[in-house]
C-alpha positions as CSV (number, residue, x, y, z in Angstrom):
1,M,0.0,0.0,0.0
2,P,1.6,3.3,-1.0
3,M,2.4,5.8,1.7
4,P,0.1,8.9,1.8
5,R,1.8,12.0,0.5
6,P,2.1,15.0,2.8
7,L,-0.5,17.7,2.1
8,L,0.5,21.2,1.2
9,L,-2.4,23.7,1.4
10,I,-1.8,27.0,-0.5
11,V,-4.3,29.8,0.2
12,D,-4.6,32.7,-2.3
13,G,-1.2,31.8,-3.8
14,E,-2.2,31.6,-7.5
15,S,0.8,33.8,-8.4
16,L,3.0,30.8,-7.6
17,R,1.2,28.4,-9.9
18,T,3.9,28.1,-12.5
19,P,4.8,24.9,-14.3
20,G,8.3,24.9,-12.9
21,L,7.2,25.2,-9.2
22,V,4.3,22.8,-9.6
23,S,6.6,20.1,-11.0
24,A,9.2,20.7,-8.3
25,M,6.6,20.3,-5.6
26,E,5.2,17.2,-7.1
27,S,8.7,15.7,-7.5
28,D,9.3,16.5,-3.8
29,G,6.3,14.3,-2.9
30,W,3.8,17.0,-2.0
31,A,0.1,16.6,-2.5
32,V,-0.9,20.2,-3.3
33,R,-4.3,21.8,-2.8
34,W,-4.9,25.3,-4.1
35,V,-7.8,27.2,-2.5
36,R,-9.0,30.8,-2.1
37,A,-9.6,32.2,1.4
38,D,-13.2,33.0,0.5
39,G,-13.8,29.5,-0.7
40,A,-11.9,27.6,2.0
41,E,-15.0,26.6,4.0
42,A,-15.4,23.4,1.9
43,F,-11.9,22.3,2.7
44,L,-12.4,23.1,6.4
45,Q,-15.6,21.1,6.5
46,S,-13.9,18.1,4.8
47,G,-11.9,17.4,7.9
48,E,-8.5,17.2,6.1
49,L,-5.5,18.5,7.9
50,P,-2.6,19.9,5.9
51,D,1.1,19.2,6.9
52,L,2.1,22.7,5.7
53,L,0.2,25.9,5.1
54,L,1.3,28.6,2.7
55,L,-0.5,32.0,2.7
56,D,-0.3,35.1,0.4
57,S,0.0,38.3,2.4
58,A,-1.4,40.2,-0.5
59,A,-4.8,38.6,-0.1
60,P,-7.5,41.2,0.6
61,G,-8.5,41.6,4.2
62,G,-6.0,39.0,5.5
63,A,-8.6,36.3,5.1
64,G,-5.9,33.7,5.0
65,Q,-5.1,34.3,8.7
66,G,-8.6,33.2,9.5
67,V,-8.1,29.9,7.7
68,A,-4.7,29.5,9.5
69,G,-6.4,30.1,12.9
70,R,-9.1,27.5,12.4
71,L,-6.5,24.9,11.2
72,R,-4.2,25.6,14.1
73,E,-7.1,24.8,16.5
74,R,-7.1,21.3,15.1
75,R,-3.3,21.0,14.6
76,P,-1.5,23.4,16.9
77,Q,2.0,22.6,15.5
78,L,0.9,23.3,11.9
79,P,3.8,25.2,10.2
80,V,2.7,28.3,8.4
81,L,4.7,30.2,5.7
82,V,3.7,33.5,4.3
83,L,4.4,34.8,0.7
84,T,5.3,38.5,0.8
85,D,7.1,41.3,-1.1
86,D,9.3,42.1,1.8
87,P,10.5,39.1,3.9
88,G,11.9,41.3,6.6
89,S,8.7,43.2,7.4
90,G,6.8,40.4,9.1
91,D,6.5,39.6,12.8
92,R,6.9,35.9,13.2
93,G,6.3,35.7,16.9
94,E,3.0,37.6,16.8
95,A,1.5,35.9,13.8
96,G,2.8,32.4,14.5
97,V,4.6,32.3,11.2
98,Q,7.6,30.1,10.7
99,E,9.0,31.8,7.7
100,Y,8.3,34.6,5.2
101,L,9.1,33.9,1.5
102,E,10.0,36.6,-1.0
103,R,7.5,36.6,-3.8
104,T,10.1,37.2,-6.5
105,Q,12.3,34.3,-5.5
106,P,13.0,31.7,-8.3
107,D,10.8,28.6,-8.2
108,G,13.7,26.5,-7.1
109,E,14.4,28.6,-4.0
110,I,10.7,28.5,-3.0
111,A,10.6,24.7,-3.5
112,A,13.7,24.3,-1.4
113,A,12.1,26.4,1.4
114,L,9.0,24.2,1.3
115,R,11.1,21.1,1.4
116,R,12.5,22.1,4.8
117,Y,9.0,21.7,6.3
118,R,8.2,18.4,4.6
119,P,7.5,15.8,7.3
120,E,9.9,12.8,7.3
121,P,8.5,9.6,5.9
122,V,7.4,7.1,8.6
123,K,9.9,4.3,9.0
124,L,8.2,0.8,9.0
125,T,9.2,-1.8,11.5
126,T,9.8,-5.5,10.8
127,H,6.4,-6.2,12.3
128,D,4.7,-3.6,10.0
129,I,6.2,-5.3,6.9
130,F,6.1,-9.0,7.8
131,G,3.3,-9.2,10.4
132,D,0.6,-10.6,8.1
133,L,3.1,-13.1,6.5
134,L,4.2,-14.4,9.9
135,A,0.7,-14.7,11.2
136,D,-0.3,-16.8,8.2
137,L,2.8,-19.1,8.4
138,E,2.5,-19.6,12.2
139,G,-1.2,-20.0,12.2
140,N,-1.5,-17.5,15.0
141,A,-1.6,-13.7,15.0
142,V,1.7,-12.1,15.7
143,P,1.2,-9.3,18.2
144,G,2.4,-5.8,17.6
145,P,4.6,-3.9,19.9
146,S,1.7,-3.0,22.2
147,G,-0.4,-6.1,21.6
148,G,-1.0,-8.9,24.2
149,G,-0.5,-12.6,23.9
150,T,2.6,-14.8,23.3
151,P,3.6,-15.9,19.8
152,T,3.9,-19.6,19.2
153,A,7.6,-19.3,18.4
154,A,9.6,-16.4,19.7
155,L,11.4,-14.7,16.8
156,E,14.5,-12.6,17.1
157,P,14.1,-9.1,15.6
158,A,15.4,-9.3,12.1
159,G,16.9,-6.5,10.1
160,P,16.2,-6.0,6.4
161,S,19.1,-8.2,5.4
162,D,18.8,-10.8,8.3
163,F,15.3,-12.1,7.7
164,T,15.3,-15.7,6.4
165,L,12.6,-18.3,6.1
166,S,14.8,-20.7,8.1
167,G,14.0,-18.7,11.2
168,I,10.3,-19.7,11.1
169,S,9.4,-23.1,12.6
170,G,8.1,-25.7,10.1
171,V,9.5,-23.9,7.1
172,N,12.4,-25.4,5.1
173,D,14.5,-22.7,3.4
174,P,15.8,-24.4,0.2
175,F,18.4,-21.6,-0.1
176,A,19.9,-22.2,3.4
177,W,23.6,-23.2,3.4
178,A,24.6,-26.4,5.2
179,G,27.7,-24.7,6.8
180,N,28.7,-21.2,7.2
181,P,27.6,-19.1,4.2
182,P,30.4,-18.0,1.9
183,E,31.4,-14.4,2.1
184,A,29.8,-12.3,-0.6
185,P,32.2,-10.6,-2.9
186,A,32.7,-7.0,-2.1
187,A,30.6,-4.8,-4.4
188,P,32.8,-2.6,-6.6
189,G,32.9,0.9,-5.1
190,P,33.1,4.2,-6.9
191,K,36.3,5.0,-8.6
192,P,38.6,6.7,-6.0
193,P,39.4,10.3,-6.8
194,P,42.9,11.3,-7.5
195,S,45.1,12.1,-4.6
196,G,44.5,15.6,-3.2
197,A,41.2,16.0,-5.1
198,P,38.1,17.2,-3.2
199,E,35.4,14.7,-2.3
200,A,32.8,14.3,-5.0
201,L,29.0,14.0,-4.5
202,E,28.7,11.8,-7.6
203,E,30.4,11.0,-10.8
204,Y,28.5,12.5,-13.7
205,G,29.7,12.0,-17.3
206,N,33.3,13.3,-17.5
207,Y,32.9,15.3,-14.3
208,F,32.7,14.9,-10.6
209,L,30.0,16.9,-8.9
210,L,31.5,18.6,-5.8
211,E,28.6,20.6,-4.4
212,K,25.2,21.9,-5.3
213,I,25.2,25.7,-5.9
214,A,21.6,26.3,-6.6
215,I,18.4,24.8,-7.9
216,G,15.9,26.5,-10.2
217,G,12.5,25.6,-11.5
218,M,13.8,23.6,-14.4
219,A,17.6,23.0,-13.8
220,E,20.1,22.6,-11.0
221,L,23.6,24.1,-10.8
222,F,26.7,22.3,-9.4
223,K,30.3,23.1,-8.8
224,A,32.2,20.3,-10.5
225,Q,35.6,19.1,-11.3
226,Q,36.8,17.8,-14.7
227,R,39.6,15.3,-14.4
228,G,41.9,14.0,-17.1
229,V,45.1,12.3,-17.8
230,Q,48.3,13.0,-15.9
231,G,46.4,14.6,-13.0
232,F,44.7,17.2,-15.2
233,Q,41.9,19.0,-13.2
234,K,39.6,21.9,-13.9
235,I,36.8,23.4,-11.8
236,V,33.7,24.1,-13.8
237,A,30.0,24.7,-13.3
238,I,27.5,22.1,-14.4
239,K,24.0,23.1,-15.3
240,R,21.8,20.0,-15.4
241,I,18.2,19.6,-16.4
242,L,16.0,18.4,-13.5
243,P,15.0,14.7,-13.9
244,H,11.2,15.4,-14.4
245,F,12.0,17.8,-17.3
246,S,14.3,15.4,-19.1
247,D,11.4,14.0,-21.1
248,N,10.0,17.5,-21.9
249,E,11.0,17.9,-25.6
250,D,10.2,21.6,-25.7
251,F,12.3,22.4,-22.6
252,V,15.2,20.2,-23.8
253,T,15.1,22.0,-27.1
254,M,15.3,25.4,-25.3
255,F,18.1,24.1,-23.1
256,I,20.1,23.1,-26.2
257,D,19.4,26.4,-27.9
258,E,20.8,28.2,-24.9
259,A,24.1,26.2,-25.1
260,K,24.4,26.7,-28.8
261,L,23.9,30.5,-28.5
262,A,26.0,31.1,-25.5
263,A,28.8,28.9,-26.8
264,Q,29.4,31.4,-29.6
265,L,30.0,34.3,-27.1
266,T,33.6,34.8,-26.0
267,H,33.9,38.0,-23.9
268,P,35.6,38.7,-20.5
269,N,32.3,39.8,-19.0
270,I,30.2,36.8,-20.2
271,V,30.4,33.4,-18.6
272,Q,32.1,31.0,-21.1
273,I,30.4,27.8,-22.2
274,F,32.7,24.8,-22.5
275,D,30.6,21.8,-23.3
276,L,27.0,20.6,-24.1
277,G,26.5,16.9,-23.2
278,K,24.2,14.1,-22.1
279,A,24.9,11.8,-19.2
280,G,22.3,9.1,-18.6
281,S,18.9,10.6,-19.5
282,S,19.7,14.2,-18.7
283,Y,21.4,17.0,-20.7
284,Y,23.9,19.3,-19.1
285,I,26.0,22.4,-19.9
286,A,29.5,22.8,-18.6
287,M,30.5,26.4,-18.2
288,E,33.0,28.7,-16.5
289,Y,32.8,28.6,-12.7
290,V,32.8,32.0,-11.1
291,N,33.7,32.1,-7.4
292,G,31.6,35.1,-6.2
293,R,28.1,36.4,-5.5
294,D,25.3,37.7,-7.7
295,L,24.0,41.2,-7.4
296,R,20.7,40.0,-5.8
297,T,22.7,38.7,-2.8
298,L,24.6,41.9,-2.5
299,L,21.4,44.0,-2.8
300,R,19.9,42.1,0.1
301,K,22.9,43.1,2.2
302,V,22.6,46.7,0.9
303,R,19.0,46.8,2.1
304,E,19.9,45.3,5.4
305,Y,22.5,48.1,6.1
306,G,20.5,50.8,4.4
307,L,23.5,51.8,2.4
308,P,23.1,52.1,-1.4
309,F,25.9,51.0,-3.7
310,P,28.6,53.6,-4.1
311,E,27.7,55.6,-7.2
312,Q,31.1,54.9,-8.8
313,A,30.9,51.2,-8.1
314,A,27.4,50.9,-9.5
315,A,28.6,52.8,-12.6
316,F,31.6,50.4,-13.0
317,V,29.5,47.3,-12.7
318,V,26.8,48.4,-15.2
319,M,29.5,49.7,-17.6
320,K,31.0,46.2,-17.7
321,V,27.5,44.6,-18.3
322,A,26.9,47.2,-21.0
323,A,30.1,46.1,-22.7
324,A,29.1,42.5,-22.6
325,L,25.7,43.3,-24.0
326,D,27.2,45.4,-26.8
327,Y,29.3,42.4,-27.8
328,A,26.4,40.0,-27.7
329,H,24.0,42.4,-29.6
330,R,26.6,42.8,-32.4
331,K,27.6,39.1,-32.5
332,R,27.6,37.4,-35.9
333,G,27.0,33.7,-36.3
334,F,29.1,31.0,-38.1
335,D,27.6,32.1,-41.4
336,D,28.7,35.8,-40.7
337,R,25.1,36.9,-40.3
338,E,24.0,39.1,-37.4
339,L,22.4,36.9,-34.7
340,K,20.4,39.9,-33.4
341,L,20.7,38.4,-29.9
342,V,18.5,39.8,-27.1
343,H,19.2,38.5,-23.6
344,R,15.7,39.3,-22.3
345,D,16.5,38.5,-18.6
346,I,18.9,41.2,-17.4
347,S,18.4,41.2,-13.7
348,P,20.5,41.3,-10.5
349,Q,20.6,37.5,-10.1
350,N,22.1,37.2,-13.6
351,V,25.1,39.5,-12.9
352,I,27.9,37.9,-10.8
353,L,30.8,39.6,-9.1
354,S,33.7,37.4,-8.5
355,T,35.9,37.6,-5.4
356,E,38.5,39.3,-7.5
357,G,36.0,42.0,-8.6
358,A,35.3,40.6,-12.2
359,V,31.8,41.3,-13.5
360,K,30.2,38.4,-15.3
361,L,26.8,38.2,-17.2
362,V,25.2,34.8,-17.0
363,D,22.1,32.8,-18.1
364,F,21.2,33.1,-21.7
365,G,18.5,30.6,-21.0
366,I,15.7,32.6,-22.5
367,A,17.8,34.7,-24.9
368,K,16.4,34.8,-28.4
369,A,18.2,35.2,-31.7
370,A,16.3,36.1,-34.8
371,S,17.7,33.0,-36.5
372,K,16.9,30.5,-33.8
373,A,15.4,27.3,-35.0
374,S,13.0,27.0,-32.1
375,H,11.0,30.2,-31.9
376,T,9.2,31.5,-28.9
377,V,5.4,31.6,-29.0
378,A,4.3,35.1,-30.0
379,G,3.2,37.1,-26.9
380,A,4.7,34.7,-24.4
381,L,6.1,36.5,-21.3
382,K,9.6,35.3,-20.3
383,G,11.9,37.0,-17.9
384,K,11.4,38.6,-14.5
385,L,8.5,41.0,-14.3
386,L,10.3,43.6,-12.1
387,Y,13.1,44.0,-14.7
388,M,11.0,43.9,-17.9
389,S,10.8,46.7,-20.5
390,P,7.2,47.9,-21.3
391,E,7.4,46.3,-24.7
392,Q,8.4,42.9,-23.2
393,A,5.6,43.1,-20.6
394,T,3.1,43.7,-23.4
395,G,4.4,40.9,-25.6
396,Q,5.7,43.1,-28.4
397,P,8.7,42.3,-30.6
398,L,12.0,43.1,-28.8
399,D,15.4,44.4,-29.9
400,N,18.6,45.3,-28.1
401,R,17.1,48.4,-26.5
402,S,14.8,46.2,-24.3
403,D,18.0,44.9,-22.6
404,L,19.2,48.4,-22.0
405,Y,15.9,49.3,-20.3
406,S,16.3,46.2,-18.0
407,L,20.0,47.3,-17.3
408,G,18.7,50.8,-16.4
409,L,16.4,49.1,-13.8
410,V,19.4,47.3,-12.3
411,L,21.4,50.5,-12.2
412,F,18.4,52.2,-10.5
413,E,18.3,49.5,-7.8
414,L,22.0,49.7,-7.2
415,L,21.8,53.4,-6.6
416,T,18.8,53.4,-4.4
417,G,18.6,49.9,-2.8
418,E,15.0,49.8,-3.9
419,R,13.2,48.2,-6.8
420,C,12.0,50.7,-9.4
421,F,8.4,49.4,-9.5
422,Q,6.6,49.2,-6.2
423,A,2.9,48.2,-5.9
424,D,0.6,46.3,-3.5
425,S,0.1,43.3,-5.9
426,E,1.6,41.6,-8.8
427,L,-1.1,43.1,-11.1
428,G,-0.2,46.5,-9.8
429,V,3.5,45.9,-10.7
430,L,2.5,44.7,-14.1
431,E,0.5,47.8,-14.8
432,K,3.4,50.1,-13.8
433,V,5.8,48.1,-15.9
434,R,3.6,48.2,-19.0
435,L,3.0,51.9,-18.6
436,G,6.6,52.6,-17.8
437,R,5.8,54.4,-14.5
438,I,9.2,54.5,-12.9
439,S,9.9,55.8,-9.4
440,D,11.8,59.1,-8.9
441,L,15.5,58.3,-8.4
442,Q,16.4,61.4,-6.4
443,T,13.4,61.0,-4.1
444,L,14.7,57.6,-3.0
445,N,18.4,58.8,-2.9
446,P,19.0,62.5,-3.0
447,G,22.7,61.7,-3.1
448,V,22.8,60.8,-6.8
449,S,24.6,63.2,-9.1
450,K,22.9,64.9,-12.0
451,E,25.1,63.1,-14.5
452,M,24.0,59.7,-13.2
453,V,20.4,60.7,-13.1
454,A,20.6,61.7,-16.7
455,I,22.1,58.3,-17.7
456,V,19.4,56.4,-15.8
457,N,16.6,58.5,-17.2
458,R,17.8,58.0,-20.7
459,A,18.0,54.2,-20.3
460,L,14.5,54.1,-18.8
461,Q,12.6,56.0,-21.5
462,K,9.4,54.3,-22.3
463,G,9.7,55.0,-26.0
464,V,12.5,52.8,-27.5
465,D,13.6,55.6,-29.8
466,H,14.4,57.8,-26.9
467,R,16.7,55.3,-25.2
468,Y,20.3,54.7,-25.9
469,P,20.5,53.3,-29.5
470,S,22.9,50.6,-28.4
471,A,24.8,49.4,-25.4
472,R,28.0,51.0,-26.7
473,F,26.6,54.5,-26.1
474,M,25.5,53.6,-22.6
475,E,28.9,52.1,-21.8
476,R,30.6,55.3,-23.2
477,D,28.6,57.6,-21.0
478,L,29.4,55.6,-17.9
479,R,33.1,55.5,-18.8
480,D,33.1,59.2,-19.4
481,Y,31.3,59.8,-16.1
482,L,33.9,57.7,-14.2
483,Q,36.8,59.6,-15.9
484,R,35.3,62.9,-14.8
485,Q,35.2,61.8,-11.2
486,G,39.0,61.9,-11.0
487,T,39.2,58.6,-9.0
488,S,40.0,55.5,-11.0
489,I,37.9,52.4,-10.2
490,A,39.3,48.9,-10.8
491,E,38.3,45.3,-10.1
492,H,40.2,45.2,-6.9
493,D,38.2,48.2,-5.5
494,L,35.0,46.3,-6.3
495,A,36.4,43.2,-4.6
496,E,37.3,45.2,-1.5
497,Y,33.8,46.7,-1.4
498,M,32.1,43.3,-1.8
499,N,34.2,41.7,0.9
500,A,33.4,44.6,3.3
501,L,29.7,44.4,2.5
502,L,29.5,40.6,3.0
503,N,32.0,40.0,5.8
504,G,32.7,43.4,7.5
505,T,30.7,45.5,9.9
506,R,28.7,48.6,9.0
507,E,31.4,50.8,10.5
508,N,34.1,49.2,8.3
509,L,31.8,49.6,5.3
510,E,31.2,53.3,5.9
511,I,35.0,54.0,6.3
512,L,35.7,52.2,3.0
513,M,32.9,54.0,1.2
514,A,34.2,57.4,2.5
515,S,37.8,56.8,1.5
516,R,37.6,54.8,-1.7
517,F,34.2,56.1,-3.1
518,P,33.9,59.7,-2.2
519,P,30.7,61.6,-3.2
520,P,30.5,62.5,-6.9
521,A,32.2,65.7,-8.1
522,S,29.0,67.0,-9.7
523,L,26.3,67.3,-7.0
524,A,22.6,67.9,-7.4
525,S,22.3,69.5,-3.9
526,G,24.2,70.1,-0.6
527,T,22.7,66.8,0.8
528,H,25.6,65.0,-0.9
529,R,28.0,66.2,1.7
530,I,26.4,63.7,4.0
531,L,28.4,60.4,4.0
532,A,26.8,58.1,1.5
533,G,26.5,55.4,4.0
534,R,24.2,57.5,6.2
535,V,21.7,58.1,3.5
536,D,18.4,56.5,4.3
537,T,16.8,54.8,1.3
538,S,13.3,55.7,2.4
539,P,11.7,58.4,0.2
540,G,12.6,61.9,1.0
541,R,14.5,61.2,4.2
542,I,18.2,61.5,5.2
543,S,19.1,59.9,8.5
544,G,22.3,59.7,10.5
545,T,25.1,62.0,11.5
546,Q,26.9,64.2,9.0
547,A,30.5,63.3,8.4
548,T,33.3,65.8,8.2
549,L,34.4,65.9,4.6
550,P,36.5,68.4,2.8
551,A,34.6,71.3,1.4
552,L,33.6,70.6,-2.2
553,P,34.2,73.3,-4.7
554,E,31.2,75.1,-6.0
555,E,30.3,74.3,-9.5
556,P,30.9,77.3,-11.8
557,E,27.6,78.5,-13.1
558,A,27.3,77.9,-16.8
559,P,27.5,81.2,-18.8
560,E,24.2,82.3,-20.2
561,P,24.1,81.5,-23.9
562,A,24.2,84.4,-26.2
563,V,21.0,85.2,-28.0
564,A,21.4,83.8,-31.5
565,V,20.3,86.0,-34.3
566,P,18.0,84.1,-36.6
567,P,19.4,83.7,-40.1
568,R,17.7,85.7,-42.9
569,P,15.5,83.8,-45.3
570,R,17.1,82.8,-48.5
571,W,14.5,84.7,-50.6
572,M,15.4,88.0,-49.0
573,L,18.7,88.7,-50.9
574,P,17.3,88.4,-54.4
575,V,14.4,90.7,-53.4
576,I,16.8,93.3,-52.0
577,L,18.9,93.1,-55.2
578,G,15.9,93.5,-57.4
579,L,14.6,96.5,-55.5
580,A,18.1,98.1,-55.7
581,A,18.1,97.5,-59.5
582,V,14.7,99.1,-59.9
583,L,15.8,102.1,-57.8
584,V,18.9,102.6,-60.0
585,I,16.8,102.4,-63.2
586,L,14.3,105.0,-61.8
587,L,17.2,107.3,-60.8
588,A,18.7,107.0,-64.3
589,I,15.4,107.7,-66.0
590,A,14.8,110.7,-63.7
591,R,18.3,112.0,-64.5
592,W,17.8,111.5,-68.3
593,S,14.5,113.3,-68.3
């Protein structure tokens, strides 16, 4: 008899109902029920009790809390998780909530969070498995652990490998050995790794998987080691299709398309693809391993400290990503034709900073080239909603300028620590994205220079013709901006900042920002004289103590432009010459007469 699956009840969580997450939950063994709070009465009357409850904080009126309260009356230890836009804003103790999940997390991270609360399967005892069989063979019921009576023949507890028919009275085991049973040959173990090599989780194709880095809705990522002859070793990253997607022909085709496209890209700011292969029944991509953190992880720390990215550091990171995009957008294929590649998923989690300060753009998983053999269905939305351009959110055709809009949103978030589009619900966010209603940059961070505001505003123009025509122009403006600051920024400066952000204290971070990343030379207002680390990211407020910084020179006022005299119309000169000729003739006639 199959063991019952643990029940996961999701109340008002339709925004999570994506194919990737549903498949991940099913593969984890959950039995999932989706209900609305206003229609949960039928479920409550059924008497079923879930093993885990997931609520959506955006539900009107907080109706989900009422459902949670009634279920907790029946099962006081019921774990409750809440889906929210800001995981740090909830009060766990007061609401009895075990964990708050960020709505914008990838499907794999949400599935992993749910997996932590999955009850352990019940372990069966020998009596549970063989009780009926023993009762039939002995002719008497075999009592359970708490039952009464004495069995006809006392049996020693047998483990899974110790149970034999010879231990039962009246049964002759035809496979029993007359003497001591021979020792079974030792099963061949896994091939031992070379001396000094790290311990591997499993051998996979030509690689040894060392540790799991992340899991998404459709694929998982491993740190792996390639080993060859004469002690050759190379650390790579392996991206492998999840088992339940291996038979999905459409997804496998998309996965192969990603590898074929990305393998043609060789740029210092793009993660390099080494290999596309198949081991067993699953496909994989072997790619460059980057030891570092993505911008999403760094931004979480930025929000925790309330200290936006230093303006020069943000400009440096985005300048490198713009250089990578310019290369990808102009890339030609093997037939020397333009690929017209569009990444379509520029977001903080797809930009990685290595521990050495190198900037890498990753994940061309939904990138689309005009010449791709497998075309995306028209109007299909792919990418992350918070970083979509208006034309992408409305399903219109995309070109390279859509990536520049998304890159402008990343720059906006680095400078403010806040996402550009804020709303109470996913539909509200979608409406703002489609209409291009961006938040005001200087309201969220008054410490941003005029030059940087101009760069961000041009990248975030709703009309594609008003944006940067290509990534090269955006990269050029950012490079010119950094040169005008007078302080050169290099990879090691970025690495030092990242290390202080992740491993240092707030005080250490403030000292580093004040010394290595001084306020920009061109200031929008006197508020920039406040240490950048003391700027509160909430709209319209600046908190903290002012730091003593050297007085900044006043910007010379631009001279008023001279009033330009409008040029004379071209027809005026012939008319004047004609009138002069007529006047001369009249004077000659008058003189002659």
